[in-house]
MARSE-764003 format. One record per atom (N, C-alpha, C, CB): residue in three letters; x, z, y. Coordinates in steps of 0.02 Angstrom, whole numbers, padded with zeros to 5 digits, always signed. Atoms other than C-alpha are relative to their C-alpha. Glycine has a CB too. Example, Ala and Ser with C-alpha at 12.3 -4.5 7.8 and 13.67 -1.06 7.14 Angstrom:
BEGIN
ALA+00045+00000-00059
ALA+00615+00390-00225
ALA+00045+00000+00060
ALA-00050+00062+00001
SER-00042-00003-00059
SER+00684+00357-00053
SER-00039+00037+00055
SER+00020-00071+00023
// end
This chain:
BEGIN
UNK+00042+00000-00059
UNK+00000+00000+00000
UNK+00044+00000+00062
UNK-00048+00061+00000
UNK-00036+00004-00062
UNK+00059-00040+00175
UNK-00010+00065+00039
UNK-00022-00061+00042
UNK+00005-00060-00040
UNK+00098+00115+00279
UNK-00025-00019+00069
UNK+00068+00037+00003
UNK+00027+00018-00066
UNK-00009+00109+00436
UNK+00038+00035+00057
UNK-00074+00016+00004
UNK-00021-00035-00061
UNK+00043+00150+00612
UNK-00050+00057+00010
UNK+00002-00049+00063
UNK+00045-00057-00014
UNK-00032+00315+00672
UNK-00009+00006+00075
UNK+00028+00066-00031
UNK+00015-00005-00071
UNK-00119+00334+00838
UNK-00055+00052+00010
UNK-00022-00069+00029
UNK+00051-00049-00019
UNK-00216+00478+00917
UNK-00059-00037+00032
UNK+00030+00054+00048
UNK+00057+00035-00030
UNK-00394+00430+00969
UNK-00001+00001+00076
UNK-00064+00032-00026
UNK-00004-00003-00073
UNK-00353+00478+01149
UNK+00055-00045+00029
UNK+00012+00072+00022
UNK-00056+00041-00022
UNK-00200+00365+01156
UNK-00022-00071+00019
UNK+00053-00003-00054
UNK+00001+00072-00014
UNK-00186+00192+01233
UNK+00072-00021-00011
UNK-00027-00018+00073
UNK-00068+00013+00022
UNK-00033+00119+01148
UNK+00012-00074-00011
UNK+00016+00040-00063
UNK-00019+00070+00009
UNK+00060-00047+01141
UNK+00036-00012-00066
UNK+00043-00024+00058
UNK-00031+00021+00063
UNK+00113-00138+00982
UNK+00028-00070+00010
UNK-00051+00003-00059
UNK-00031+00066-00006
UNK+00239-00281+00994
UNK+00001-00036-00067
UNK+00071+00006+00029
UNK-00006+00042+00060
UNK+00240-00424+00869
UNK+00058-00048+00012
UNK-00067-00039-00014
UNK-00058+00043-00005
UNK+00405-00515+00841
UNK-00008-00058-00050
UNK+00067+00040-00014
UNK+00012+00059+00041
UNK+00371-00691+00776
UNK+00062-00043-00009
UNK-00056-00041+00031
UNK-00058+00045-00002
UNK+00548-00759+00796
UNK+00025-00022-00069
UNK+00056+00035+00036
UNK-00021+00020+00067
UNK+00591-00757+00611
UNK-00046-00053-00029
UNK+00003+00061-00047
UNK+00049+00047+00028
UNK+00432-00850+00565
UNK+00002-00068+00035
UNK-00070+00030+00006
UNK+00007+00063-00036
UNK+00434-00981+00703
UNK+00065-00033+00019
UNK-00040+00011+00062
UNK-00065+00030-00016
UNK+00620-01009+00729
UNK+00005-00020+00072
UNK+00013-00060-00044
UNK-00008+00025-00069
UNK+00650-01118+00882
UNK-00065-00023+00032
UNK+00049-00057+00000
UNK+00065+00020-00026
UNK+00464-01156+00903
UNK-00022+00051+00054
UNK-00053-00004-00057
UNK+00025-00042-00054
UNK+00362-01077+01046
UNK-00073+00016-00010
UNK+00011-00034+00067
UNK+00071-00020+00005
UNK+00199-00979+01042
UNK-00038-00032+00058
UNK-00007+00078+00002
UNK+00042+00033-00050
UNK+00066-01080+01132
UNK-00061+00043+00016
UNK-00022-00069-00024
UNK+00058-00043-00009
UNK-00086-00968+01105
UNK+00005+00060-00046
UNK-00067-00039-00012
UNK+00000-00062+00039
UNK-00112-00792+01040
UNK-00068+00033+00009
UNK+00058+00048+00022
UNK+00064-00035-00002
UNK-00272-00702+00994
UNK+00005+00062-00044
UNK-00059-00046-00022
UNK+00002-00062+00038
UNK-00292-00522+00937
UNK-00072+00019-00016
UNK+00035+00057+00038
UNK+00065-00024+00022
UNK-00440-00457+00838
UNK+00009+00066-00035
UNK-00036-00053-00046
UNK-00003-00066+00032
UNK-00468-00275+00790
UNK-00067+00015-00033
UNK+00018+00056+00053
UNK+00061-00022+00032
UNK-00594-00197+00672
UNK-00046+00033+00052
UNK+00015+00049-00057
UNK+00050-00030-00043
UNK-00755-00138+00754
UNK+00014+00075+00008
UNK-00070-00011-00028
UNK-00013-00071-00014
UNK-00732+00032+00838
UNK+00069+00013+00028
UNK-00009+00040-00061
UNK-00067-00005-00027
UNK-00552+00000+00890
UNK+00004-00052+00055
UNK+00056-00011-00056
UNK+00004+00043-00058
UNK-00524-00077+01061
UNK+00066-00035+00016
UNK-00022+00040+00059
UNK-00056+00038-00027
UNK-00404-00216+01111
UNK-00007+00004+00076
UNK+00001-00076-00026
UNK+00003-00010-00072
UNK-00372-00161+01291
UNK+00026-00062+00037
UNK+00040+00062+00021
UNK-00029+00061-00029
UNK-00260-00310+01333
UNK+00051-00027-00049
UNK+00032+00015+00069
UNK-00052+00030+00042
UNK-00138-00430+01253
UNK+00034-00055+00041
UNK-00030-00029-00066
UNK-00036+00052-00037
UNK-00008-00555+01308
UNK+00054-00031-00045
UNK+00032+00029+00063
UNK-00059+00032+00029
UNK+00126-00678+01255
UNK+00057+00021+00045
UNK-00008-00079-00004
UNK-00057-00026-00040
UNK+00289-00596+01311
UNK+00051-00054+00015
UNK+00034+00057-00036
UNK-00047+00056-00008
UNK+00401-00747+01284
UNK-00012-00048-00058
UNK+00075+00026+00001
UNK+00009+00052+00050
UNK+00426-00892+01163
UNK-00017+00026-00070
UNK+00061-00042-00004
UNK+00008-00023+00069
UNK+00425-00781+01007
UNK-00029+00070-00008
UNK+00065-00002-00032
UNK+00025-00069+00004
UNK+00343-00614+01049
UNK-00068+00007+00034
UNK+00050+00048+00033
UNK+00065-00016-00029
UNK+00166-00552+01080
UNK-00006+00076+00003
UNK-00058-00031-00041
UNK+00010-00071-00010
UNK+00100-00381+01131
UNK-00075+00014+00006
UNK+00038+00026+00062
UNK+00070-00021-00006
UNK-00067-00291+01112
UNK-00002+00074+00018
UNK-00039-00013-00066
UNK+00014-00070-00017
UNK-00130-00128+01190
UNK-00065+00020-00034
UNK-00003+00011+00078
UNK+00058-00022+00039
UNK-00252-00030+01080
UNK-00021+00070+00019
UNK+00016-00003-00075
UNK+00025-00067-00014
UNK-00363+00121+01106
UNK-00063+00013-00041
UNK-00015+00008+00076
UNK+00063-00020+00032
UNK-00508+00218+01032
UNK+00008+00014-00074
UNK-00051-00053+00009
UNK+00002-00011+00071
UNK-00557+00234+00852
UNK-00028+00068-00019
UNK+00068-00007-00028
UNK+00028-00061+00029
UNK-00627+00370+00740
UNK+00054+00034-00042
UNK-00062-00016-00043
UNK-00050-00038+00036
UNK-00516+00507+00669
UNK-00008-00011-00075
UNK-00005+00076+00016
UNK-00007+00011+00072
UNK-00460+00475+00488
UNK-00026-00068-00023
UNK-00037+00054-00037
UNK+00019+00069+00019
UNK-00514+00292+00493
UNK+00059-00046+00013
UNK-00063-00023+00040
UNK-00053+00049-00006
UNK-00392+00148+00467
UNK-00030-00066+00026
UNK+00036-00011-00068
UNK+00023+00061-00031
UNK-00411-00008+00574
UNK+00050-00056-00010
UNK-00013+00011+00075
UNK-00042+00060+00003
UNK-00345-00183+00545
UNK+00001-00033+00068
UNK-00027-00050-00055
UNK-00009+00036-00062
UNK-00276-00275+00695
UNK+00039-00063-00017
UNK+00038+00044+00055
UNK-00031+00063+00019
UNK-00235-00460+00672
UNK+00018-00040+00062
UNK-00047-00040-00045
UNK-00023+00046-00052
UNK-00133-00573+00785
UNK+00004-00069-00031
UNK+00070+00022+00030
UNK-00002+00070+00023
UNK-00164-00759+00759
UNK+00032-00041+00055
UNK-00073-00027-00017
UNK-00034+00041-00049
UNK-00045-00878+00846
UNK+00000-00073-00020
UNK+00073+00024+00010
UNK-00009+00071+00008
UNK-00030-01065+00868
UNK+00062-00018+00039
UNK-00063-00042+00023
UNK-00062+00018-00035
UNK+00140-01139+00911
UNK-00005-00071+00029
UNK+00060+00004-00048
UNK-00004+00067-00029
UNK+00185-01292+01014
UNK+00012-00053-00054
UNK+00055-00004+00053
UNK-00014+00046+00056
UNK+00246-01371+00851
UNK-00059-00009-00048
UNK+00059+00025-00038
UNK+00060+00008+00042
UNK+00071-01354+00774
UNK-00005+00050-00057
UNK-00001-00068-00027
UNK+00003-00050+00053
UNK+00107-01206+00660
UNK-00051+00054+00019
UNK+00069+00032-00012
UNK+00047-00056-00010
UNK-00024-01069+00638
UNK+00020+00057-00046
UNK-00073-00022-00014
UNK-00018-00060+00038
UNK+00015-00892+00582
UNK-00048+00057+00018
UNK+00074+00020+00015
UNK+00037-00062-00012
UNK-00081-00730+00564
UNK+00040+00058-00028
UNK-00072-00003-00031
UNK-00036-00060+00020
UNK-00007-00556+00550
UNK-00046+00059+00013
UNK+00068+00007+00038
UNK+00044-00058-00006
UNK-00108-00399+00518
UNK+00040+00064-00008
UNK-00056-00003-00053
UNK-00027-00068+00006
UNK-00054-00221+00551
UNK-00060+00047-00010
UNK+00042+00021+00063
UNK+00052-00051+00010
UNK-00151-00063+00508
UNK+00017+00061+00040
UNK-00009+00017-00076
UNK-00010-00059-00043
UNK-00174+00083+00626
UNK-00047+00055-00025
UNK-00013-00016+00075
UNK+00039-00058+00023
UNK-00232+00252+00560
UNK-00009+00046+00060
UNK+00035+00037-00059
UNK+00014-00044-00056
UNK-00317+00359+00691
UNK-00001+00072-00025
UNK-00068-00017+00034
UNK-00008-00070+00019
UNK-00265+00542+00677
UNK+00007+00042+00062
UNK+00061+00010-00048
UNK-00014-00047-00054
UNK-00272+00692+00792
UNK+00073+00021-00005
UNK-00048+00063-00004
UNK-00070-00018+00001
UNK-00094+00730+00843
UNK+00015+00057+00046
UNK+00042-00060+00019
// end
């Protein structure tokens, strides 16, 4: 099982995604983040050619949320990467 990230329900926290190994010299053209219902994508951005960032908040204590980043590159490649965030009181 994949070990999830842990976030307090009162936190607003950023999670970077490093796509450089997957895309090589290609460039991210579009990026979309989707989180399970009950977990909020506050904002997201493409940082540079190979990195994206999402800010997350909310959630219910002891619930695990999937957060997926789907990108499209200038070269026509499409990738998705899912992380899991466990909400815990800290």
